[in-house]
N, C-alpha and C positions, 0 to 999 in steps of 0.2 A: 378558826385556825389562822395564826399569824402568817405573814409572808415568809418568814424564816423557817417556820415549822413546815409550811407547805413545800418549800424548796428542799428541806431535809428529807421529807417523805418521798418526793420524786427521785431524789438521789438514791435512797435506799431501794426504791422499786426498780430503778434502772440497773443497779448492781445485781439484785436478785434475778431479774429477767435474763441478764447476760450469763449469770452463773448457771441457771437452769438449762438454757439452750446449749451452753458450752459443755455441760455435763452430759446432755443427750448426745451431742456429737461424739464426745469421747467414748461413751458407752457403746454407741453404734459402731464406731471404728474398732474399739477393743473387742467387741463381740464378733465382728467380722474376722479379725486376726485370730481369735481363739478358735472359731469354727474352721479356719483354714489350716491351723497348725496340727501336725501329727503328734499326738501326745505320747506315743511310744518312742518317738525320737524328738525330744523337746528342742525347739529352736529358741535359743536364749535371746536372740535379737528381737523375736516376736514378744517374748516374755517381758523384756526390757521396755519395748514400745508400749505394751499394755499398762505396765506399772507407771511408766512416765505419764501417760495420758490421764490416769486416775489422779496422780499427784498434781499434774498440771491444772486440772479442773479445780481442785480445792485451793491450790496455791494462788491461782489467779483471782479467786473469790476473796481470799484473805487480803491479797495485795490491794485490790480495788476498793475494798471496804474501808481501808485506812486512808485513802486518798481524799483530799478536799474536793468539793463539787467542781471547782474551776479546772482541776487537773483531770477529771474523769473523761472528757471527750478525747483528749490526746491518748490516754491510756487505753481507751476502748478501741481506737484505731489500731494501735500497736498489737493488742491482743487479737483483733480481727485478722491482722496479717499472720499472726502466729497460728491461729486456727486454720487458715487456708493452707499455710505451709505444712502443718501437721497432717492435714488430709492428703496433701501431695505425697508425703512420706508413706502414709497408709496405702495409697493407690499403688505405689511401687512395691510395697511389701506383699500385697495380695496379687502381684503379677498382672495388674491391670485386668482383673477378671471383669468381664463385660458388664453384667447387670449392676454389681456394686459400684463399678466405676461410673456408670451413667447416673446412678442414684446420688452418689456423693458429689459429682459435678453439678447436678441439678440443685442440690442443697446449697452449694457454694454460690451459684449464680443467683438463686432466689434470695439468700440472706444478704448478699452484696447489694443487689438492686433495691431491695426493700429498705435497707438501713442507710444507704449512702448514695444511691443513684449510679450514674454511669462512671463517675470518677472512682467510687469505691469498687465497682465491678472490675475496672481495669487494674486497680491496685491489688485486689484480692486474687485475681487470676495471675498476676505477676508473682505474688507470694506463693500461690499454688505451684506454678512452674518452678520456682526456686526450690521448694520443698522436694519436688520430684527429682530435680537434677542433683541436689545435695545428697539425697538418700541413695542415689545410684552409686555413690562412692563406696558405700558399705554393703550394698545389695544389688546384684545384677538380676533384673527381673526376667522371668520366663513368661514370655507373652502368651496369655491364655485368651483365646477368642470365644470360649464358651464358659458357662458358669456352673460351678458346683452348686447343687440344690441347697445344701446346708449353708454354704457361704451366702448365697443369694437370699435365703430366707432370713438369716440373722440381720444382714444389712438392710433388707427390705423392712423388717419389723422396726429396726432402729430409725430409719429415715421416715417411715410413716408416723412413728411416734413423735418424731421431731416436728413434722408438718402439722400433726394434730395439736400438739402443744402450742405451736406458733399460732395456729388458727384460733385456739381458745384464748390465748393471750391477746391477740388482735381484737377478738370479740369483746373482751373485757375493756380493752382500751377504747374501742369505739363506743361502748356503753358509757364509760366515764366521760368521754368526749361529748356525748349527747347530753349527759346531765350537766356538764360544765357549760355547754352552749346554752342550755335552758336557763341556768343560773345567770349566765352573762347577759342574756336577753332581758331577764327580769331586773338585773341590776342596771342595765342600760335604760330600761323604762323608768325606774325610780330616779336614775340620774337626770333624765330629761325633765321629770316632774320637779325635782329639786332645783334644777337649773332654771326652769320657768319661774318657780317661786322666788328664787334669788334675783332673777332679772327684774322683777317688779320693784326691788329695793335699790336698783342702780339706774343711773342715767343711761339712755340708749348708747351714747358714745362710749361710756365706760364698759358696758356689758359687751358690746361688739369688739372692743379692743382686747379685753381680757379673754373672751371666748375664742378669738382668732389668734391669740398669742402675741398681740401687738401692744401690750400694756406700756411699752417704752414710749409709745406715741402720746401718752397722757402726761408727759412732762410739761411743766408750766411754761407758757409762752404768751406773748402779747398779741391780742387780736382786737379788731374793732367789732364789737358785738352790740346787740340790742337787748336791754334788760327790762323785764316786766315784773311789776309787783302788784298784788291785789290783796285786799282783806275785807272782812265783813264789818260794817260799822256797828258799834255797840255790841260786839259778840260776847264780851266779858259779862255785860249786864244780862244778856240773853241766857248765858250759861248758869247764872244764879237763879233765873226764873224757871228754867225747864229741868225736868228730870234727866239724869245722866244718860239713861238708855235712849230717850227720845232725842236728846241733843246729839248723841253719837250717831244715830240713824240719819238725822237731818244733815249733819256735817259730812258724813260719808256720801250721802246722795249728792250734796253740793260739789264735793271734790271729785266724785265720779263724773258728773256732767262737765265740769271744767276740764278734767283730764281728757275727755273725749274730744273737746274742742282744741286743746293744745296739740293732741296727736294729729287731728285733722289738718292743722296748719303747720305741722312739722317742727314744733318747738321742743325744747329739752326742759323738762321739769327739774330744776336744780334742787328744790326742797319744798316740803310743806312745813309751815311753822304754825301749828294749830289751825286757825282758819285762814292764815295767809299763804299765798302761793307765789313762788319765785320761778320765772321761766326765762330761758335764754334762747336767743336766735343768733346764729353765726358761729357758735362754738364748734359745730361739725356739720358737714354736708351743706355748706353755704353756697348759694348761687350769686352772691354779691351782697354788699351792705344794704343797698336800696331794696332788694327783694326781701332781705331779712326784716327790715323795718316795716315794709308793707304787709308782710305776713303777720307780724306781731300786732300791728294796729288792727288788721282785719280780725285777728283772734279776739282782741279786746272788744270790738264791736259785736262779734258773735256771742261772747260771754255776756255782754250787757243785754242783748236780746233774749238769750236763754234764761237769764235771771228773772226777766219779766214773767215768763211762763212758770218758772219755779215759784215765784211769789204768789201767783194765783193758786197753784197746787197747795202750797203751805197754808195759805189763807183758808182754803177749804178743809184743811186738816186741823184747824183751830188755832193757828199761830196768828195772833192779832196784828202784831207789829211786823211789817214786811222786812225781810232781810235785804239789805242794800250793800252793794260792794263799791269800793273805791279802787281806782286803778291808776298806776303811774308807769310811764315808759320813758326810757332815755337810751341814747346811743353814744358810744365812745370806746376808746381803747382801754382794755382791762387785761389783767393777768388771769389766764384760764389754765387750769390743770389740776393736778393732785397735790394736796397739802396735808401735812401731818407727820406722823412718826413711822418707823419701820413696822410697828404692830397695828397701826390704825391710820388709814388714809381717807381723805374726803375729796371728791371731785367737785370743785366749785369755781367761782370767779371772784376776784378781788379788785378793788380800785375805787376811786372817788366817784366814778360814773355809776357804780352800783349803789353807792350811798345816795346819789341824787335821785335815782329811780325810786328808791324807797321813800325819800322825802316828798317826791311828787305824789306818790300814792297817799301819804299821810295828809297832804294839803288838798287833795281832791274832795269835792262834795260827793254825797251819796249818788250812785249811778253815774258818776262822771269819770271820764278818761282824760288825764292830763299828760301831755307830752312835752319834752324839751324842745328848744329851738333846733338842735341838731337833728332830732328825729323828724320834726316838722319839715325841715328843708329837704328831706329825702322822700317824703310821702305827700307833699302838698299838691302834686299834680293829680293824685288819685284819691286823696282824702280831703274832705271839706273840714276845716278847722276854724275855730273862733279864737281870736287873739285875746288873751286874758291879762296881758300886760306882764309886769314883773312882780315876783313874790320874794319875800325874804325866807331863805332856807337855812335851817340850823346846820352849822358846820361849814357854811360857805360865806365868805366875807362880802361878796358882791351879790346883788339881787339877780334872780334867775328868770329869764324870759320863758313863759309857758303858754301853751295853747290847749284849748278844749276840743276834743274830737267830736264832730257832729255826725259824721257818717261817710260812707264811701260815695264819691261823686256819681258813680254809675247807678247807685240806688236812690239818688235824689232827682228833683225835677220831675219831668213827665214819667220817668221810669221809677219814681219813688214807690216803694212798697212797704215802708216802715215809718210809722208816725208815733211820736211820743211828745207829750206835753204835761206840765204839772203846774198847779197853782194852789193857793190855800183853798181847801175844800174841793179840789178838782184834780183828777189824775186820769190820763188817757194813754193807753198802749195799744197800738193796732199794727199787726203784721199781716199784710195782705197775702203773703205766701202761705200762711197757715190757715186762712179763712176758707172753709170749704163752700162749694156752690150752694149746697142745701142749707148752709148757715147764714148766707149773705143777707137774706131778707130779715132774718132775726136780728142781725147786727144793725142793719139800716133802721129797723123799727126802734131799736133801743136808742140809737143816736138821735133819731127824730123826737122821740119821747123826752129824752134828756134836754134837747134844745128847746122844745116847747115849754117844759117846766122852768127852764132857766129864763126864758123870755117873760113868762108870767110872774116870775118871782120878783117881789118888790124888795129891793136891797135897802135895808135901813142903815 
């Protein structure tokens, strides 16, 4: 059901509900007047009041049915006042007979408090008093402090019917409300699931801004950020050699592991481009440019170490050529924000420093992290780097100074826990943090055996 259809259904239900209850009130009041009237000596005031109430009930229904939904609340209030004033007239006409008077007053209080609270209660009682005073101009009441059994019975039946009908109506409303609440909870659950799925396609900064209604904060602005690029060497060649299913599984495993590391160091994944990964630091939640650079370089070192473990896993799975990644990092002022059209927007970063980070990644050797001079100047106190001189970069007129990341200073020297070396016919990767005590002897034995074999080997 559409929203408009649902609104129309509620409108119709509200009109019918008011019509039914107003009809019950009118029949209860009319029955009370009929029971009090002496039919041998017809009181035409009573007859006129009874006829008026029956016409009033039907006319009010016809009137409200033609009203638009936005005009219904005001019309309902006016008709509620008319109902209360009509009851005031009836109380005067039955000479304020005790039991009917109590019953009709209780009905007015109940209806007012239930439908409109204290304000409606005050307004309806004011309308009730107005009806009593106005009716005294045409009928002087004879105050009766006892009740005729016929009058009391008729009014009692009418009022009880009113309360029973109201109770049945409220039960139906509560039942519908319960069903609506269950449906709402189910929709809320699916909304959370869909929102979670959607969040995986958006950068954290974008998702938080949109989810919190702050998407205007995503407007393009200039920021000094650190940009990271990485890709897998010879991935295109590998894609030709492997089956599509196996390649997809391998790539997803690689990207999953890299994403965990990015998340750990607080980076923002800008995009995946096949096997390439672009990560930003400083676009949101920055604690300073130096901290952004250090976290980015630390992430690259962690990625490099994790790739060594993955290479061993893939080798055991039958992948002969080890997958090696190249990484490039640069820091500088870029334009960060949303770009695109009114129908499609993309959150990304633009500028020459982005291009330089990409060029550094392309210039890096396998398993190498190249950083620019700007990045090096910010991390040199915490990261040991090797000067690789200047390289010519496509798109830049002047040569670019670059450095190779060796590792974090705190992990080198006496505290060094990570060792890596490579030569023709030789490759070593040792992470002391991951070697377990019961494997230590096995590792030492393997190293000694390899050293002895190398010493005995006659190099031709």
